[in-house]
C-alpha positions as a printed NumPy array, in Angstrom:
array([[ -1.883, -20.583,  -4.287],
       [ -5.522, -19.956,  -5.123],
       [ -7.311, -16.672,  -5.725],
       [ -8.995, -16.702,  -2.332],
       [ -5.721, -16.962,  -0.403],
       [ -3.489, -14.722,  -2.541],
       [ -3.067, -11.576,  -0.463],
       [ -0.682,  -9.908,  -2.893],
       [ -3.711,  -8.007,  -4.183],
       [ -4.836,  -5.259,  -1.807],
       [ -8.08 ,  -3.561,  -2.838],
       [ -8.422,   0.081,  -1.822],
       [-11.849,   0.803,  -0.357],
       [-11.841,   4.44 ,  -1.504],
       [-15.631,   4.734,  -1.586],
       [-17.75 ,   7.41 ,   0.159],
       [-18.504,   5.629,   3.438],
       [-18.072,   2.484,   5.491],
       [-21.465,   1.069,   4.556],
       [-20.658,   1.174,   0.833],
       [-17.22 ,  -0.287,   1.549],
       [-18.72 ,  -3.179,   3.498],
       [-21.236,  -3.848,   0.73 ],
       [-18.394,  -3.833,  -1.8  ],
       [-16.348,  -6.28 ,   0.271],
       [-19.396,  -8.535,   0.689],
       [-19.884,  -8.575,  -3.093],
       [-16.247,  -9.39 ,  -3.77 ],
       [-16.328, -12.195,  -1.218],
       [-13.375, -14.574,  -1.063],
       [-11.775, -13.177,  -4.222],
       [ -9.92 , -10.633,  -2.026],
       [ -8.399, -11.189,   1.399],
       [ -6.658,  -7.829,   1.945],
       [ -8.194,  -4.342,   1.985],
       [ -6.812,  -0.81 ,   2.272],
       [ -8.704,   1.813,   4.254],
       [ -7.475,   5.34 ,   3.63 ],
       [ -7.61 ,   8.747,   5.256],
       [-10.782,   9.722,   3.398],
       [-12.664,   6.899,   5.124],
       [-11.417,   7.719,   8.61 ],
       [-14.244,  10.157,   9.415],
       [-16.844,   7.883,   7.807],
       [-16.461,   4.851,  10.037],
       [-13.073,   3.663,   8.814],
       [-11.812,   2.173,  12.075],
       [-15.11 ,   0.421,  12.755],
       [-14.985,  -0.92 ,   9.184],
       [-11.437,  -2.17 ,   9.733],
       [-12.488,  -3.969,  12.885],
       [-15.535,  -5.577,  11.258],
       [-13.621,  -6.753,   8.188],
       [-10.875,  -8.177,  10.376],
       [-12.864,  -9.758,  13.173],
       [-16.013, -10.883,  11.382],
       [-14.777, -11.517,   7.836],
       [-11.169, -12.602,   8.438],
       [ -9.645,  -9.991,   6.133],
       [ -6.219,  -8.403,   6.44 ],
       [ -6.247,  -4.615,   6.873],
       [ -3.928,  -1.896,   5.577],
       [ -4.629,   1.473,   7.235],
       [ -3.248,   4.125,   4.904],
       [ -2.989,   7.336,   6.93 ],
       [  0.475,   8.551,   5.846],
       [  1.183,   9.981,   9.293],
       [  3.593,  12.915,   9.533],
       [  4.309,  15.056,  12.588],
       [  6.878,  15.488,  15.32 ],
       [  8.172,  12.214,  16.656],
       [  6.273,  12.145,  19.932],
       [  2.949,  12.843,  18.225],
       [  3.53 ,  10.089,  15.682],
       [  4.539,   7.658,  18.428],
       [  1.41 ,   8.447,  20.42 ],
       [ -0.841,   8.076,  17.383],
       [  0.661,   4.738,  16.43 ],
       [  0.427,   3.502,  20.009],
       [ -3.3  ,   4.196,  19.913],
       [ -3.768,   2.596,  16.509],
       [ -1.798,  -0.478,  17.521],
       [ -4.645,  -1.37 ,  19.876],
       [ -6.632,  -2.285,  16.759],
       [ -5.865,  -5.555,  14.988],
       [ -4.263,  -4.004,  11.903],
       [ -1.648,  -5.419,   9.547],
       [ -0.079,  -2.404,   7.78 ],
       [  0.072,   1.309,   8.637],
       [  1.65 ,   4.012,   6.499],
       [  3.757,   6.938,   7.677],
       [  5.838,   9.369,   5.689],
       [  9.328,   8.036,   5.073],
       [ 11.303,  10.677,   6.983],
       [ 13.609,   8.743,   9.335],
       [ 12.418,  10.504,  12.514],
       [  8.814,   9.626,  11.646],
       [  9.642,   5.984,  10.925],
       [ 11.598,   5.585,  14.171],
       [  8.766,   7.118,  16.185],
       [  6.161,   4.928,  14.501],
       [  8.129,   1.762,  15.212],
       [  8.453,   2.804,  18.845],
       [  4.712,   3.373,  18.956],
       [  3.912,  -0.181,  17.874],
       [  5.241,  -1.424,  21.197],
       [  6.507,  -4.597,  19.559],
       [  3.095,  -5.609,  18.238],
       [  2.634,  -7.195,  14.814],
       [  1.539,  -3.938,  13.133],
       [  3.954,  -3.363,  10.247],
       [  5.075,   0.182,   9.455],
       [  5.29 ,   1.081,   5.775],
       [  7.137,   4.248,   4.801],
       [  5.866,   6.406,   1.957],
       [  8.711,   7.393,  -0.367],
       [  7.166,   9.781,  -2.933],
       [  3.457,   9.641,  -3.721],
       [  2.681,   7.904,  -7.011],
       [  0.455,  10.856,  -7.965],
       [  3.515,  13.151,  -8.076],
       [  6.1  ,  13.762, -10.764],
       [  9.13 ,  16.055, -10.99 ],
       [  7.062,  19.164, -11.697],
       [  5.021,  18.52 ,  -8.543],
       [  8.188,  18.154,  -6.475],
       [  9.545,  21.392,  -7.933],
       [  6.335,  23.192,  -6.988],
       [  6.736,  21.897,  -3.451],
       [ 10.382,  23.061,  -3.265],
       [ 11.561,  19.477,  -2.907],
       [ 15.157,  18.406,  -3.505],
       [ 16.293,  18.456,  -7.127],
       [ 17.   ,  15.196,  -8.903],
       [ 15.419,  12.324, -10.765],
       [ 12.237,  11.094,  -9.041],
       [ 13.281,   7.438,  -9.156],
       [ 16.654,   8.254,  -7.595],
       [ 14.954,  10.168,  -4.778],
       [ 12.505,   7.327,  -4.165],
       [ 15.308,   4.775,  -3.872],
       [ 17.287,   7.039,  -1.542],
       [ 14.26 ,   7.642,   0.688],
       [ 13.526,   3.907,   0.736],
       [ 17.068,   3.119,   1.891],
       [ 16.869,   5.701,   4.673],
       [ 13.457,   4.411,   5.776],
       [ 14.751,   0.842,   5.971],
       [ 17.729,   2.031,   8.007],
       [ 15.301,   3.777,  10.391],
       [ 13.46 ,   0.487,  10.937],
       [ 10.6  ,   0.502,   8.419],
       [  9.081,  -2.92 ,   7.78 ],
       [  8.47 ,  -1.906,   4.186],
       [  8.011,   0.982,   1.796],
       [  5.374,   2.363,  -0.508],
       [  6.733,   3.07 ,  -3.979],
       [  5.527,   3.012,  -7.553],
       [  6.13 ,  -0.071,  -9.727],
       [  8.697,   1.974, -11.662],
       [ 11.071,   1.971,  -8.695],
       [ 10.341,  -1.461,  -7.23 ],
       [ 13.222,  -3.318,  -8.894],
       [ 15.82 ,  -0.79 ,  -7.764],
       [ 14.476,  -0.832,  -4.213],
       [ 14.415,  -4.637,  -4.15 ],
       [ 18.115,  -4.586,  -5.112],
       [ 19.067,  -2.483,  -2.071],
       [ 21.006,  -4.389,   0.617],
       [ 18.702,  -2.777,   3.194],
       [ 15.636,  -4.27 ,   1.446],
       [ 16.376,  -7.846,   2.46 ],
       [ 13.382,  -9.209,   4.338],
       [ 11.425,  -5.958,   3.899],
       [  8.177,  -5.331,   2.039],
       [  7.549,  -3.32 ,  -1.116],
       [  3.934,  -2.284,  -1.63 ],
       [  3.041,  -0.615,  -4.909],
       [  0.057,   1.639,  -5.542],
       [ -0.327,   3.15 ,  -9.001],
       [ -1.174,  -0.301, -10.39 ],
       [ -3.599,  -0.412, -13.304],
       [ -4.692,  -3.455, -15.323],
       [ -4.046,  -3.043, -19.048],
       [ -6.6  ,  -0.725, -20.598],
       [ -7.569,   0.977, -17.329],
       [ -7.557,   4.753, -16.943],
       [ -4.595,   6.234, -15.087],
       [ -6.868,   8.602, -13.123],
       [ -4.681,  10.741, -10.815],
       [ -1.741,   8.306, -10.841],
       [  1.317,   9.328, -12.851],
       [  3.805,   6.484, -12.256],
       [  1.856,   3.337, -13.082],
       [  2.27 ,  -0.249, -14.316],
       [  0.21 ,  -3.399, -14.74 ],
       [ -0.137,  -5.918, -11.882],
       [  2.164,  -8.463, -13.522],
       [  4.89 ,  -5.899, -14.168],
       [  4.734,  -4.629, -10.58 ],
       [  5.113,  -8.136,  -9.114],
       [  7.86 ,  -9.071, -11.572],
       [  9.731,  -5.915, -10.536],
       [  9.813,  -7.097,  -6.936],
       [  6.627,  -5.852,  -5.286],
       [  5.21 ,  -8.014,  -2.501],
       [  1.749,  -6.445,  -2.696],
       [ -0.07 ,  -4.263,  -5.207],
       [ -2.841,  -1.797,  -4.374],
       [ -5.738,  -1.44 ,  -6.811],
       [ -8.826,   0.657,  -6.192],
       [-10.943,   2.195,  -8.92 ],
       [-10.314,  -0.502, -11.573],
       [-11.977,  -2.927,  -9.133],
       [-14.799,  -0.975,  -7.501],
       [-15.758,   0.92 , -10.659],
       [-16.029,  -2.321, -12.659],
       [-19.464,  -3.704, -13.584],
       [-18.511,  -6.738, -11.483],
       [-15.896,  -5.877,  -8.818],
       [-15.569,  -9.573,  -7.956],
       [-14.794, -10.476, -11.584],
       [-12.324,  -7.578, -11.839],
       [-10.513,  -8.777,  -8.707],
       [-10.426, -12.34 , -10.005],
       [ -8.91 , -11.149, -13.294],
       [ -6.137,  -9.364, -11.413],
       [ -5.545, -12.458,  -9.275],
       [ -5.19 , -14.513, -12.445],
       [ -2.668, -12.021, -13.828],
       [ -0.633, -12.252, -10.614],
       [ -0.323, -16.007, -11.158],
       [  0.639, -15.664, -14.817],
       [  4.165, -16.275, -16.165],
       [  4.5  , -12.522, -16.799],
       [  4.411, -11.911, -13.032],
       [  7.322, -14.189, -12.223],
       [ 10.288, -12.419, -10.666],
       [ 13.423, -13.003, -12.764],
       [ 16.103, -15.207, -11.17 ],
       [ 13.788, -16.408,  -8.366]])
């Protein structure tokens, strides 16, 4: 597997607008084949950007909207989004949301990823939000299991919980995508449950999401290539596979 074809690295295009995102992707070139477009980009040309990257540049697209609403609204929203040629779409991991999102895909190839607990949150944040008591990792694993049972194609979880989720019987054939990934020496920024790319993959992640450590780098292309190299290193090998 070469750097150009390794889609385990997903670069988050969390820049101010679609024009800057397209310029960034052009500069990175074939070092990255998979991009994440988030909610902040949606009102700045995000869907047009997704279409251009997919149709004209051959990139895979992860639309990270974290949808949450009553079931019918989620189903309708996903039905509309499924008309675009997207690869991944995030919804919150509540079972009724996951079921509605899967219904909304209409059997198309769009894969629904369920958010467990945001990687920017820790126990104190959950307490402030009146969320269920308990260890964060335990709650993440429990939410992942319920999301899989509701039909999720995969889950979003931090690298800290990836191994436990991968061990779930319900996780067979499902995806684990890990944000909160930071190359060694990078700032944590607003992420609280983080790990290096190699550790995340070795723990069982199928894809890692990296944003600022790439697009803030003096050479985003070189930064992406360094992460790709780490993903192919012995440290990233999954034990017993």
